[in-house]
C-alpha positions in Angstrom: 50.9 64.5 -31.8 51.1 60.9 -33.0 54.2 59.3 -34.3 54.6 56.0 -36.1 57.1 53.9 -34.2 56.7 50.5 -36.0 54.7 48.7 -38.6 53.7 45.0 -38.4 52.2 42.8 -41.1 51.0 39.3 -40.6 50.6 36.9 -43.5 49.3 33.3 -43.5 51.0 30.9 -45.9 50.1 27.3 -46.6 52.4 25.9 -43.8 53.4 28.9 -41.7 52.6 32.4 -40.5 54.9 35.3 -41.5 55.3 38.6 -39.6 57.1 41.5 -41.2 58.2 44.2 -38.7 59.6 47.6 -39.7 60.9 50.2 -37.2 63.3 53.0 -37.3 65.7 51.5 -34.7 65.4 47.8 -35.9 64.9 48.2 -39.6 62.9 45.6 -41.5 62.9 42.0 -40.3 60.8 38.9 -40.8 59.7 36.1 -38.5 58.3 32.7 -39.5 56.6 30.1 -37.3 54.1 27.3 -37.8 51.4 29.0 -35.7 50.0 32.5 -35.2 50.7 32.4 -31.5 54.4 31.4 -32.1 55.1 34.2 -34.5 53.2 36.8 -32.4 55.4 35.8 -29.4 58.5 36.3 -31.5 57.4 39.8 -32.5 56.4 40.8 -29.0 59.7 39.7 -27.5 61.7 41.5 -30.2 59.8 44.7 -30.0 59.8 44.7 -26.2 63.6 44.4 -26.2 63.9 47.1 -28.8 61.7 49.6 -27.0 63.1 48.9 -23.6 66.6 49.7 -24.8 65.6 52.7 -26.8 66.4 56.1 -25.3 63.4 58.0 -23.9 62.2 60.8 -26.2 
């Protein structure tokens, strides 16, 4: 059975890239950076920390 653990949206604005992340443990948060790579790195780091500290199901 599949279970949604997070949702990630990427949006490109005129001067920056925005990522919106939603998860049960972390709630909704937003990241902004001038490049796609920079915002993806922020999202990866945050989700890695969140899921490494989450209790095993």
